[in-house]
PASEBA-1860 file (N, C-alpha, C; in nm, 3 decimals):
! residues 294
1> MTRAALLV> 2.597/-1.980/-0.583/2.500/-1.870/-0.576/2.502/-1.766/-0.491 ~ 2.526/-1.663/-0.514/2.500/-1.550/-0.427/2.352/-1.515/-0.406 ~ 2.334/-1.499/-0.280/2.211/-1.468/-0.157/2.143/-1.356/-0.160 ~ 2.067/-1.257/-0.216/2.028/-1.135/-0.211/1.949/-1.055/-0.151 ~ 1.948/-0.965/-0.127/1.846/-0.905/0.000/1.866/-0.721/-0.048 ~ 1.733/-0.650/0.003/1.705/-0.513/-0.081/1.657/-0.444/0.035 ~ 1.757/-0.323/0.141/1.652/-0.260/0.268/1.656/-0.179/0.248 ~ 1.524/-0.156/0.235/1.472/-0.030/0.235/1.426/0.035/0.390
9> THTGRKDS> 1.472/0.158/0.396/1.413/0.194/0.558/1.401/0.370/0.536 ~ 1.391/0.416/0.662/1.349/0.553/0.711/1.445/0.607/0.761 ~ 1.557/0.627/0.652/1.673/0.676/0.727/1.696/0.785/0.781 ~ 1.582/0.876/0.763/1.580/0.983/0.848/1.535/1.009/1.014 ~ 1.607/0.849/1.045/1.469/0.850/1.200/1.638/0.755/1.213 ~ 1.697/0.782/1.376/1.788/0.716/1.427/1.794/0.601/1.439 ~ 1.710/0.548/1.492/1.670/0.428/1.534/1.659/0.341/1.440 ~ 1.558/0.351/1.315/1.593/0.328/1.193/1.702/0.271/1.119
17> TAHARTVA> 1.772/0.362/1.133/1.951/0.346/1.024/1.977/0.248/1.130 ~ 1.951/0.278/1.291/2.054/0.144/1.347/2.066/0.052/1.302 ~ 1.882/0.023/1.284/1.811/-0.109/1.268/1.873/-0.202/1.162 ~ 1.858/-0.079/1.059/1.898/-0.147/0.925/2.062/-0.156/0.892 ~ 2.154/-0.088/0.991/2.280/-0.152/1.030/2.269/-0.293/1.048 ~ 2.215/-0.314/1.166/2.207/-0.452/1.230/2.170/-0.576/1.091 ~ 2.058/-0.509/1.076/1.973/-0.617/0.965/2.120/-0.666/0.855 ~ 2.183/-0.518/0.793/2.306/-0.542/0.720/2.414/-0.660/0.734
25> RDLSEAGF> 2.467/-0.613/0.814/2.600/-0.681/0.929/2.520/-0.819/0.897 ~ 2.428/-0.872/0.982/2.363/-1.027/0.984/2.311/-1.042/0.849 ~ 2.249/-1.006/0.788/2.244/-1.095/0.633/2.433/-1.087/0.558 ~ 2.518/-0.987/0.561/2.677/-1.001/0.532/2.696/-1.110/0.571 ~ 2.666/-1.158/0.697/2.788/-1.239/0.729/2.710/-1.399/0.728 ~ 2.578/-1.370/0.682/2.527/-1.500/0.644/2.518/-1.505/0.455 ~ 2.645/-1.440/0.407/2.688/-1.488/0.251/2.592/-1.385/0.154 ~ 2.512/-1.288/0.211/2.420/-1.217/0.146/2.500/-1.124/0.092
33> EVRVVAEE> 2.453/-1.079/-0.064/2.467/-0.946/-0.102/2.404/-0.822/-0.067 ~ 2.412/-0.741/0.043/2.289/-0.669/0.092/2.297/-0.526/-0.003 ~ 2.172/-0.489/-0.080/2.151/-0.364/-0.156/2.088/-0.249/-0.049 ~ 2.091/-0.162/-0.132/2.021/-0.025/0.007/1.971/0.090/-0.138 ~ 1.899/0.137/-0.108/1.899/0.239/-0.204/1.967/0.327/-0.189 ~ 2.036/0.389/-0.308/2.140/0.477/-0.292/2.124/0.635/-0.223 ~ 2.018/0.689/-0.228/1.988/0.798/-0.185/2.025/0.782/-0.004 ~ 2.022/0.632/0.023/2.029/0.632/0.190/2.134/0.546/0.212
41> ASDLDLPE> 2.226/0.534/0.121/2.303/0.470/0.176/2.450/0.479/0.254 ~ 2.436/0.631/0.206/2.541/0.749/0.285/2.530/0.752/0.466 ~ 2.398/0.730/0.490/2.359/0.780/0.630/2.383/0.646/0.698 ~ 2.376/0.493/0.592/2.366/0.353/0.686/2.540/0.366/0.672 ~ 2.619/0.457/0.573/2.778/0.414/0.612/2.783/0.271/0.620 ~ 2.758/0.167/0.573/2.862/0.033/0.561/2.924/-0.038/0.478 ~ 3.058/-0.041/0.470/3.093/-0.072/0.376/3.042/-0.184/0.253 ~ 3.021/-0.283/0.364/2.975/-0.433/0.280/2.807/-0.404/0.222
49> VTPVSGVD> 2.784/-0.277/0.221/2.608/-0.293/0.149/2.665/-0.253/-0.041 ~ 2.552/-0.231/-0.126/2.542/-0.204/-0.272/2.443/-0.116/-0.305 ~ 2.479/0.069/-0.313/2.405/0.098/-0.364/2.330/0.050/-0.464 ~ 2.223/0.090/-0.484/2.120/0.066/-0.596/2.007/0.186/-0.637 ~ 1.971/0.185/-0.748/1.906/0.301/-0.754/1.774/0.246/-0.908 ~ 1.719/0.320/-0.904/1.631/0.285/-0.993/1.477/0.209/-0.973 ~ 1.396/0.162/-1.110/1.300/0.065/-1.087/1.392/-0.088/-1.073 ~ 1.531/-0.112/-1.110/1.541/-0.176/-1.130/1.625/-0.301/-0.998
57> AANGVEIV> 1.610/-0.172/-0.900/1.698/-0.214/-0.790/1.687/-0.347/-0.737 ~ 1.508/-0.411/-0.727/1.528/-0.480/-0.628/1.525/-0.650/-0.743 ~ 1.566/-0.660/-0.854/1.584/-0.748/-0.931/1.701/-0.846/-0.910 ~ 1.614/-0.933/-0.914/1.725/-1.111/-0.879/1.760/-1.086/-0.754 ~ 1.697/-1.044/-0.657/1.696/-1.024/-0.494/1.573/-1.118/-0.463 ~ 1.629/-1.197/-0.330/1.575/-1.306/-0.277/1.436/-1.256/-0.221 ~ 1.431/-1.142/-0.128/1.362/-1.063/-0.042/1.401/-0.930/-0.044 ~ 1.279/-0.821/-0.034/1.333/-0.712/0.021/1.258/-0.678/0.163
65> FALGGDGT> 1.344/-0.620/0.249/1.311/-0.572/0.379/1.257/-0.391/0.377 ~ 1.121/-0.377/0.469/1.110/-0.264/0.473/1.086/-0.246/0.591 ~ 1.202/-0.116/0.644/1.195/-0.154/0.795/1.149/0.017/0.839 ~ 1.021/0.011/0.896/0.950/0.127/0.924/0.814/0.114/0.935 ~ 0.734/0.216/0.867/0.573/0.213/0.893/0.544/0.154/0.768 ~ 0.416/0.205/0.755/0.338/0.212/0.601/0.402/0.234/0.514 ~ 0.453/0.386/0.563/0.492/0.460/0.444/0.626/0.413/0.358 ~ 0.696/0.345/0.457/0.827/0.243/0.404/0.794/0.161/0.321
73> FLRAAELA> 0.697/0.074/0.382/0.665/-0.038/0.304/0.564/-0.048/0.167 ~ 0.513/0.087/0.138/0.460/0.146/0.017/0.542/0.207/-0.052 ~ 0.651/0.261/-0.029/0.791/0.305/-0.095/0.826/0.129/-0.143 ~ 0.853/0.045/-0.033/0.957/-0.067/-0.109/0.886/-0.146/-0.241 ~ 0.736/-0.134/-0.170/0.671/-0.194/-0.277/0.675/-0.155/-0.452 ~ 0.711/-0.021/-0.434/0.744/-0.017/-0.560/0.840/-0.026/-0.600 ~ 0.936/-0.091/-0.534/1.077/-0.160/-0.567/1.035/-0.322/-0.585 ~ 0.945/-0.372/-0.528/0.944/-0.537/-0.507/0.876/-0.568/-0.582
81> RPAGAPLL> 0.748/-0.496/-0.657/0.638/-0.540/-0.704/0.708/-0.592/-0.841 ~ 0.748/-0.492/-0.954/0.792/-0.560/-1.065/0.933/-0.620/-1.111 ~ 0.949/-0.673/-1.007/1.103/-0.779/-0.955/1.046/-0.907/-0.945 ~ 0.916/-0.857/-0.848/0.861/-0.992/-0.811/0.916/-1.065/-0.685 ~ 1.000/-0.982/-0.651/1.022/-0.987/-0.493/0.942/-1.023/-0.379 ~ 0.961/-1.095/-0.339/0.856/-1.099/-0.136/0.922/-0.984/-0.099 ~ 0.832/-0.930/-0.010/0.865/-0.750/0.036/0.812/-0.826/0.195 ~ 0.914/-0.849/0.312/0.881/-0.822/0.448/0.882/-0.674/0.510
89> GINLGRVA> 0.795/-0.675/0.616/0.786/-0.571/0.649/0.812/-0.545/0.808 ~ 0.887/-0.460/0.874/0.932/-0.465/0.991/0.843/-0.348/1.088 ~ 0.782/-0.394/1.181/0.708/-0.232/1.170/0.798/-0.152/1.304 ~ 0.889/-0.045/1.224/0.971/0.049/1.364/0.913/0.170/1.415 ~ 0.753/0.213/1.318/0.608/0.285/1.306/0.544/0.246/1.416 ~ 0.446/0.332/1.420/0.280/0.294/1.527/0.227/0.203/1.456 ~ 0.112/0.213/1.367/0.054/0.094/1.348/0.105/-0.033/1.301 ~ 0.141/0.089/1.150/0.231/-0.034/1.055/0.090/-0.174/1.009
97> FLAEAEIS> 0.020/-0.173/0.934/-0.080/-0.241/0.924/-0.022/-0.331/0.838 ~ 0.059/-0.286/0.784/0.160/-0.398/0.647/0.260/-0.489/0.712 ~ 0.298/-0.426/0.790/0.426/-0.515/0.853/0.378/-0.651/0.895 ~ 0.475/-0.736/0.901/0.470/-0.894/0.927/0.492/-0.873/0.997 ~ 0.648/-0.832/1.072/0.709/-0.857/1.185/0.719/-0.696/1.303 ~ 0.718/-0.708/1.420/0.753/-0.602/1.506/0.894/-0.599/1.515 ~ 0.907/-0.473/1.587/1.092/-0.441/1.614/1.131/-0.560/1.737 ~ 1.029/-0.564/1.768/1.131/-0.718/1.887/1.145/-0.887/1.801
105> DLDQAVRD> 1.098/-0.910/1.675/1.130/-1.010/1.637/1.224/-1.029/1.534 ~ 1.290/-0.894/1.540/1.416/-0.872/1.432/1.510/-0.940/1.358 ~ 1.568/-0.992/1.486/1.714/-1.098/1.509/1.633/-1.191/1.447 ~ 1.462/-1.234/1.461/1.422/-1.391/1.433/1.361/-1.359/1.301 ~ 1.372/-1.258/1.270/1.297/-1.281/1.104/1.405/-1.240/1.006 ~ 1.564/-1.200/1.066/1.644/-1.205/0.986/1.671/-1.342/1.006 ~ 1.717/-1.448/1.088/1.732/-1.544/1.105/1.614/-1.679/1.004 ~ 1.465/-1.620/1.011/1.357/-1.700/0.928/1.435/-1.644/0.760
113> VVGRAYSV> 1.470/-1.560/0.718/1.458/-1.543/0.580/1.640/-1.611/0.549 ~ 1.759/-1.590/0.628/1.894/-1.673/0.597/1.815/-1.857/0.630 ~ 1.733/-1.851/0.662/1.694/-2.051/0.700/1.593/-2.053/0.622 ~ 1.513/-1.982/0.534/1.420/-1.949/0.353/1.277/-2.009/0.488 ~ 1.241/-1.957/0.577/1.166/-2.040/0.678/1.032/-1.892/0.670 ~ 0.968/-1.896/0.512/0.867/-1.776/0.507/0.810/-1.830/0.379 ~ 0.687/-1.820/0.392/0.581/-1.811/0.260/0.609/-1.682/0.271 ~ 0.501/-1.687/0.113/0.519/-1.609/0.015/0.352/-1.539/0.018
121> DERLTIEV> 0.246/-1.480/0.018/0.126/-1.460/-0.014/0.096/-1.321/-0.127 ~ 0.085/-1.352/-0.241/-0.008/-1.229/-0.313/-0.114/-1.163/-0.251 ~ -0.058/-1.017/-0.284/-0.177/-0.899/-0.232/-0.255/-0.870/-0.387 ~ -0.345/-0.834/-0.407/-0.446/-0.819/-0.520/-0.400/-0.629/-0.530 ~ -0.347/-0.613/-0.629/-0.333/-0.452/-0.666/-0.440/-0.370/-0.741 ~ -0.456/-0.258/-0.767/-0.530/-0.202/-0.862/-0.438/-0.117/-0.979 ~ -0.448/-0.100/-1.099/-0.439/-0.005/-1.223/-0.483/0.067/-1.249 ~ -0.469/0.201/-1.257/-0.543/0.315/-1.319/-0.472/0.419/-1.411
129> SATLGGEV> -0.584/0.428/-1.487/-0.573/0.522/-1.614/-0.623/0.671/-1.628 ~ -0.594/0.730/-1.606/-0.671/0.880/-1.664/-0.641/0.936/-1.812 ~ -0.786/0.962/-1.842/-0.763/0.971/-2.024/-0.849/1.148/-1.972 ~ -0.798/1.201/-2.074/-0.909/1.336/-2.118/-0.899/1.354/-2.257 ~ -1.012/1.395/-2.348/-1.042/1.399/-2.454/-0.982/1.248/-2.579 ~ -0.989/1.122/-2.458/-0.978/1.022/-2.556/-0.812/0.991/-2.512 ~ -0.755/1.106/-2.468/-0.623/1.093/-2.460/-0.554/1.063/-2.318 ~ -0.411/0.940/-2.292/-0.406/0.927/-2.163/-0.294/1.001/-2.105
137> IAESWALN> -0.378/1.053/-1.973/-0.259/1.174/-1.920/-0.200/1.149/-1.800 ~ -0.197/0.988/-1.725/-0.150/0.958/-1.636/-0.205/0.826/-1.611 ~ -0.108/0.738/-1.578/-0.100/0.581/-1.573/-0.017/0.533/-1.419 ~ -0.097/0.462/-1.354/-0.022/0.422/-1.207/-0.132/0.315/-1.137 ~ -0.041/0.275/-1.086/-0.111/0.142/-0.971/-0.089/0.171/-0.818 ~ -0.146/0.102/-0.728/-0.200/0.139/-0.614/-0.173/-0.090/-0.499 ~ -0.125/-0.047/-0.406/-0.152/-0.160/-0.355/-0.263/-0.119/-0.263 ~ -0.228/-0.036/-0.167/-0.420/0.040/-0.089/-0.509/0.054/-0.164
145> EVTVEKRA> -0.483/0.189/-0.228/-0.588/0.259/-0.258/-0.568/0.397/-0.354 ~ -0.654/0.407/-0.490/-0.655/0.538/-0.562/-0.760/0.634/-0.515 ~ -0.710/0.767/-0.505/-0.819/0.826/-0.450/-0.825/0.910/-0.567 ~ -0.974/0.951/-0.593/-0.993/1.109/-0.669/-1.070/1.200/-0.575 ~ -0.945/1.300/-0.610/-1.039/1.370/-0.497/-1.024/1.530/-0.509 ~ -1.068/1.649/-0.482/-1.091/1.770/-0.439/-0.961/1.861/-0.444 ~ -0.884/1.969/-0.546/-0.773/2.005/-0.483/-0.874/2.145/-0.467 ~ -0.931/2.169/-0.429/-0.981/2.346/-0.345/-1.071/2.340/-0.191
153> PERMLELM> -1.004/2.287/-0.077/-1.086/2.294/-0.011/-1.207/2.313/0.016 ~ -1.228/2.432/-0.026/-1.355/2.521/-0.043/-1.510/2.466/-0.096 ~ -1.399/2.410/-0.214/-1.531/2.360/-0.318/-1.549/2.254/-0.303 ~ -1.681/2.160/-0.322/-1.743/2.066/-0.375/-1.687/1.989/-0.505 ~ -1.646/1.866/-0.515/-1.640/1.779/-0.617/-1.733/1.731/-0.649 ~ -1.770/1.768/-0.774/-1.890/1.698/-0.889/-1.832/1.533/-0.934 ~ -1.850/1.434/-0.923/-1.800/1.316/-1.018/-1.930/1.212/-1.050 ~ -1.866/1.159/-1.119/-1.989/1.068/-1.190/-1.922/0.894/-1.201
161> VDVDGRPL> -1.997/0.809/-1.130/-1.931/0.670/-1.133/-2.003/0.564/-1.178 ~ -1.943/0.513/-1.250/-2.017/0.397/-1.334/-1.904/0.238/-1.324 ~ -1.981/0.140/-1.263/-1.912/0.025/-1.255/-1.964/-0.087/-1.339 ~ -1.876/-0.118/-1.405/-1.872/-0.238/-1.549/-1.978/-0.177/-1.628 ~ -1.914/-0.008/-1.618/-2.006/0.034/-1.788/-2.093/0.066/-1.771 ~ -2.172/0.037/-1.640/-2.330/0.065/-1.603/-2.291/0.221/-1.503 ~ -2.380/0.340/-1.516/-2.395/0.464/-1.433/-2.425/0.395/-1.301 ~ -2.333/0.448/-1.205/-2.415/0.407/-1.081/-2.473/0.529/-0.977
169> SRYGCDGV> -2.390/0.622/-0.976/-2.430/0.763/-0.894/-2.335/0.887/-0.929 ~ -2.423/1.024/-0.955/-2.357/1.140/-0.950/-2.362/1.174/-0.777 ~ -2.164/1.237/-0.759/-2.175/1.241/-0.648/-2.142/1.417/-0.619 ~ -2.152/1.478/-0.559/-2.108/1.596/-0.483/-2.059/1.566/-0.369 ~ -1.920/1.550/-0.360/-1.822/1.500/-0.219/-1.649/1.539/-0.210 ~ -1.579/1.505/-0.136/-1.500/1.555/-0.110/-1.383/1.470/-0.207 ~ -1.468/1.321/-0.308/-1.364/1.230/-0.355/-1.420/1.131/-0.357 ~ -1.382/1.003/-0.433/-1.357/0.867/-0.377/-1.264/0.798/-0.364
177> ICATPTGS> -1.262/0.721/-0.294/-1.166/0.629/-0.282/-1.190/0.434/-0.328 ~ -1.111/0.402/-0.475/-1.085/0.297/-0.479/-0.987/0.201/-0.412 ~ -1.037/0.089/-0.331/-0.947/-0.005/-0.263/-0.937/-0.078/-0.250 ~ -0.843/-0.154/-0.246/-0.816/-0.366/-0.247/-0.817/-0.364/-0.143 ~ -0.861/-0.472/-0.068/-0.882/-0.543/0.054/-0.722/-0.505/0.125 ~ -0.611/-0.507/0.128/-0.522/-0.509/0.165/-0.537/-0.337/0.243 ~ -0.570/-0.228/0.133/-0.572/-0.104/0.193/-0.703/-0.100/0.234 ~ -0.793/-0.224/0.287/-0.920/-0.157/0.347/-0.960/-0.126/0.458
185> TAYAFSAG> -0.773/-0.104/0.546/-0.774/-0.089/0.670/-0.709/0.070/0.670 ~ -0.697/0.118/0.541/-0.610/0.242/0.571/-0.707/0.320/0.537 ~ -0.684/0.440/0.416/-0.787/0.517/0.445/-0.926/0.510/0.434 ~ -0.962/0.417/0.344/-1.124/0.359/0.297/-1.176/0.331/0.433 ~ -1.096/0.280/0.560/-1.174/0.269/0.681/-1.163/0.390/0.757 ~ -1.111/0.487/0.729/-1.139/0.615/0.808/-1.221/0.670/0.742 ~ -1.296/0.658/0.581/-1.354/0.700/0.532/-1.534/0.643/0.543 ~ -1.498/0.544/0.621/-1.644/0.447/0.697/-1.594/0.327/0.561
193> GPVVWPRV> -1.557/0.304/0.565/-1.532/0.138/0.435/-1.547/0.003/0.505 ~ -1.565/-0.070/0.443/-1.616/-0.193/0.554/-1.444/-0.239/0.552 ~ -1.362/-0.347/0.677/-1.235/-0.409/0.685/-1.241/-0.546/0.595 ~ -1.217/-0.512/0.519/-1.200/-0.657/0.392/-1.093/-0.784/0.393 ~ -1.107/-0.876/0.465/-0.943/-1.001/0.462/-0.863/-0.982/0.366 ~ -0.801/-1.006/0.372/-0.650/-0.978/0.246/-0.648/-1.067/0.131 ~ -0.697/-1.189/0.197/-0.714/-1.307/0.093/-0.852/-1.311/0.000 ~ -0.978/-1.215/0.050/-1.108/-1.222/0.004/-1.080/-1.093/-0.165
201> EALLLVPI> -1.103/-1.134/-0.244/-1.060/-1.063/-0.430/-1.207/-1.022/-0.423 ~ -1.155/-0.870/-0.451/-1.265/-0.782/-0.444/-1.213/-0.606/-0.463 ~ -1.265/-0.561/-0.493/-1.252/-0.384/-0.517/-1.358/-0.297/-0.464 ~ -1.310/-0.200/-0.392/-1.376/-0.128/-0.282/-1.399/0.038/-0.355 ~ -1.516/0.108/-0.290/-1.557/0.218/-0.405/-1.587/0.248/-0.257 ~ -1.563/0.361/-0.170/-1.576/0.434/-0.106/-1.595/0.634/-0.109 ~ -1.713/0.663/-0.113/-1.724/0.790/-0.125/-1.682/0.879/-0.013 ~ -1.614/1.002/-0.019/-1.566/1.073/0.101/-1.644/1.193/0.100
209> SAHALFSR> -1.724/1.173/0.228/-1.799/1.292/0.241/-1.903/1.331/0.131 ~ -1.967/1.274/0.083/-2.049/1.250/-0.049/-2.179/1.354/0.030 ~ -2.181/1.417/-0.033/-2.357/1.538/-0.012/-2.488/1.467/-0.101 ~ -2.515/1.330/-0.066/-2.588/1.235/-0.131/-2.670/1.195/-0.108 ~ -2.810/1.126/-0.147/-2.904/0.989/-0.071/-2.831/0.846/-0.026 ~ -2.766/0.877/-0.161/-2.713/0.718/-0.166/-2.516/0.740/-0.139 ~ -2.480/0.725/-0.050/-2.326/0.733/-0.025/-2.287/0.619/0.037 ~ -2.330/0.482/0.008/-2.276/0.394/0.125/-2.146/0.354/0.033
217> PLVTAPDS> -2.052/0.279/0.085/-1.959/0.155/0.103/-1.984/0.077/0.001 ~ -1.927/0.035/-0.115/-1.922/-0.064/-0.189/-1.854/-0.193/-0.196 ~ -1.867/-0.307/-0.219/-1.733/-0.396/-0.255/-1.771/-0.447/-0.369 ~ -1.703/-0.443/-0.462/-1.761/-0.489/-0.608/-1.656/-0.606/-0.613 ~ -1.630/-0.683/-0.749/-1.632/-0.819/-0.793/-1.495/-0.765/-0.822 ~ -1.384/-0.816/-0.845/-1.259/-0.855/-0.828/-1.251/-0.763/-0.976 ~ -1.307/-0.852/-1.072/-1.234/-0.824/-1.220/-1.379/-0.670/-1.247 ~ -1.453/-0.645/-1.172/-1.534/-0.485/-1.214/-1.403/-0.391/-1.256
225> RISVVVDP> -1.466/-0.293/-1.349/-1.390/-0.206/-1.382/-1.490/-0.069/-1.296 ~ -1.411/0.005/-1.246/-1.502/0.135/-1.173/-1.422/0.277/-1.286 ~ -1.526/0.378/-1.288/-1.510/0.449/-1.360/-1.533/0.575/-1.277 ~ -1.453/0.702/-1.286/-1.501/0.815/-1.200/-1.453/0.909/-1.306 ~ -1.599/0.998/-1.340/-1.567/1.141/-1.461/-1.573/1.257/-1.382 ~ -1.473/1.322/-1.376/-1.433/1.487/-1.317/-1.559/1.554/-1.362 ~ -1.639/1.635/-1.308/-1.802/1.664/-1.416/-1.704/1.779/-1.516 ~ -1.732/1.818/-1.663/-1.690/1.918/-1.672/-1.714/2.053/-1.627
233> YTSQARMC> -1.774/2.064/-1.600/-1.812/2.234/-1.503/-1.775/2.194/-1.358 ~ -1.693/2.087/-1.294/-1.705/2.100/-1.172/-1.534/2.180/-1.149 ~ -1.451/2.194/-1.024/-1.325/2.250/-1.008/-1.212/2.148/-1.018 ~ -1.074/2.151/-1.006/-0.952/2.118/-1.065/-0.995/1.973/-0.939 ~ -0.947/1.838/-0.974/-0.930/1.756/-0.915/-0.819/1.727/-0.921 ~ -0.793/1.567/-0.808/-0.609/1.501/-0.874/-0.621/1.382/-0.817 ~ -0.574/1.269/-0.876/-0.557/1.170/-0.821/-0.422/1.120/-0.798 ~ -0.442/1.032/-0.669/-0.305/0.987/-0.588/-0.319/0.871/-0.528
241> CDGRRVFE> -0.220/0.780/-0.571/-0.205/0.639/-0.537/-0.092/0.587/-0.455 ~ -0.182/0.535/-0.363/-0.099/0.516/-0.232/-0.033/0.594/-0.118 ~ -0.095/0.732/-0.146/-0.071/0.855/-0.090/0.116/0.932/-0.161 ~ 0.138/0.836/-0.248/0.291/0.886/-0.292/0.289/0.915/-0.429 ~ 0.224/0.865/-0.533/0.172/0.936/-0.654/0.105/1.028/-0.714 ~ 0.100/1.156/-0.693/0.026/1.244/-0.746/-0.004/1.293/-0.877 ~ -0.144/1.307/-0.922/-0.154/1.355/-1.070/-0.245/1.440/-1.064 ~ -0.265/1.570/-1.186/-0.346/1.618/-1.140/-0.453/1.589/-1.270
249> LPPGAHVT> -0.596/1.641/-1.196/-0.710/1.599/-1.307/-0.761/1.730/-1.292 ~ -0.787/1.746/-1.503/-0.855/1.897/-1.459/-1.015/1.848/-1.521 ~ -1.114/1.865/-1.527/-1.237/1.896/-1.549/-1.247/1.815/-1.690 ~ -1.324/1.715/-1.654/-1.373/1.639/-1.767/-1.333/1.534/-1.758 ~ -1.223/1.494/-1.675/-1.086/1.384/-1.696/-1.166/1.254/-1.635 ~ -1.102/1.186/-1.686/-1.195/1.032/-1.700/-1.066/0.926/-1.631 ~ -1.095/0.888/-1.513/-1.070/0.790/-1.436/-1.118/0.663/-1.391 ~ -1.060/0.559/-1.506/-1.079/0.444/-1.454/-0.963/0.310/-1.387
257> VRRGLIPV> -1.024/0.231/-1.290/-0.968/0.156/-1.216/-1.043/-0.011/-1.240 ~ -0.874/-0.044/-1.260/-0.931/-0.255/-1.215/-0.797/-0.283/-1.181 ~ -0.835/-0.418/-1.179/-0.710/-0.548/-1.100/-0.602/-0.508/-1.188 ~ -0.508/-0.487/-1.105/-0.368/-0.475/-1.173/-0.347/-0.623/-1.197 ~ -0.236/-0.642/-1.273/-0.217/-0.715/-1.333/-0.059/-0.825/-1.265 ~ -0.012/-0.707/-1.219/0.066/-0.707/-1.112/0.072/-0.751/-0.963 ~ 0.098/-0.872/-0.843/0.028/-0.851/-0.756/0.146/-0.811/-0.657 ~ 0.129/-0.769/-0.559/0.274/-0.752/-0.462/0.302/-0.900/-0.370
265> RVAQLRPQ> 0.386/-0.913/-0.402/0.372/-1.062/-0.273/0.459/-1.012/-0.151 ~ 0.408/-1.048/-0.079/0.414/-1.056/0.071/0.474/-1.147/0.159 ~ 0.564/-1.119/0.164/0.649/-1.265/0.300/0.585/-1.282/0.418 ~ 0.537/-1.392/0.446/0.513/-1.437/0.605/0.596/-1.504/0.716 ~ 0.600/-1.447/0.767/0.680/-1.515/0.896/0.617/-1.654/0.949 ~ 0.521/-1.604/1.023/0.477/-1.704/1.110/0.297/-1.638/1.047 ~ 0.248/-1.709/0.974/0.108/-1.649/0.939/0.007/-1.671/1.056 ~ -0.051/-1.550/1.118/-0.153/-1.567/1.175/-0.306/-1.525/1.177
273> PFTDKLVA> -0.380/-1.570/1.242/-0.536/-1.524/1.185/-0.539/-1.411/1.172 ~ -0.634/-1.299/1.066/-0.634/-1.225/1.029/-0.713/-1.154/1.117 ~ -0.780/-1.207/1.204/-0.877/-1.165/1.330/-0.777/-1.125/1.411 ~ -0.648/-1.194/1.473/-0.591/-1.133/1.593/-0.500/-0.974/1.534 ~ -0.456/-1.058/1.436/-0.408/-0.881/1.407/-0.498/-0.770/1.384 ~ -0.618/-0.792/1.342/-0.668/-0.674/1.360/-0.722/-0.636/1.467 ~ -0.741/-0.755/1.614/-0.769/-0.692/1.745/-0.638/-0.593/1.774 ~ -0.509/-0.671/1.745/-0.387/-0.638/1.847/-0.360/-0.485/1.762
281> KFGLPVQG> -0.395/-0.468/1.664/-0.367/-0.301/1.566/-0.417/-0.232/1.614 ~ -0.555/-0.235/1.627/-0.642/-0.128/1.629/-0.710/-0.153/1.787 ~ -0.645/-0.209/1.866/-0.655/-0.241/2.014/-0.832/-0.291/2.057 ~ -0.902/-0.373/1.960/-1.022/-0.413/1.998/-1.033/-0.439/2.146 ~ -1.141/-0.402/2.191/-1.199/-0.464/2.305/-1.267/-0.588/2.314 ~ -1.211/-0.741/2.283/-1.280/-0.876/2.275/-1.374/-0.866/2.392 ~ -1.339/-0.808/2.489/-1.437/-0.826/2.615/-1.574/-0.738/2.575 ~ -1.548/-0.662/2.500/-1.714/-0.556/2.517/-1.651/-0.427/2.519
289> WRGNSR> -1.746/-0.322/2.532/-1.685/-0.172/2.551/-1.648/-0.154/2.699 ~ -1.755/-0.253/2.763/-1.793/-0.240/2.910/-1.722/-0.332/3.019 ~ -1.658/-0.426/2.953/-1.601/-0.477/3.006/-1.671/-0.586/3.077 ~ -1.619/-0.715/3.127/-1.641/-0.814/3.182/-1.784/-0.758/3.326 ~ -1.869/-0.831/3.296/-1.910/-0.744/3.408/-1.980/-0.840/3.535 ~ -1.929/-0.976/3.474/-1.921/-1.113/3.588/-1.781/-1.125/3.623
END
């Protein structure tokens, strides 16, 4: 039976395209059917790859390679998640917190995939729906976060937040972030949220620039439902999922965030303690800010 892999990369960058060609050739020589997103096939210009498109692009593949930064990883997750395919991130960007391996590990990563020398971790996702007057106006999901944010930079957004059907607080703010543990090191972190270990099952709520006495980030139960209502007398808002899927929210819109039914499966080559990854990616001074004085 032929093994198959899907490559997703940032073909607008010359080095990314070159690395993708190397991976495609190595996998083909190992007997894999190599699929690439149809829009990227002409840039790769390889006769041995199969162009694919649509939500079924990853159906039947053994693994999905994401070669790039976190944006490429999140784009690849849109294809890997419905197929239940493991997703392997190779960092060709800068921080790339979602990547499993660095570019220096690329050859070994391919060998590990060919030899099936990897494990799979399931990452919690969130699903979101927005309604207006009882009618659904938007539905989506996220691996990192869902945000409800203001559209007009000069005006504050008025939001009412409930948790598990009970009112929590009304915020005058730039917006709120509903994040997963995986997304705790992304936008939620920049807004002052806590870092949550990926295997912790929880949902995060982080207000953005809230003009309120109580504006602390919250960590809720994984089965909690977070409700965000855009005040009927406030300005227009928008809902953004992983920075990729954006929906307009008129005043009075009601957004509900809950745990997703389908996780994202992430391939791990050589699992390392999350503490080590945190230190490496953020360049944390483990000897203290003043260094070792002794």
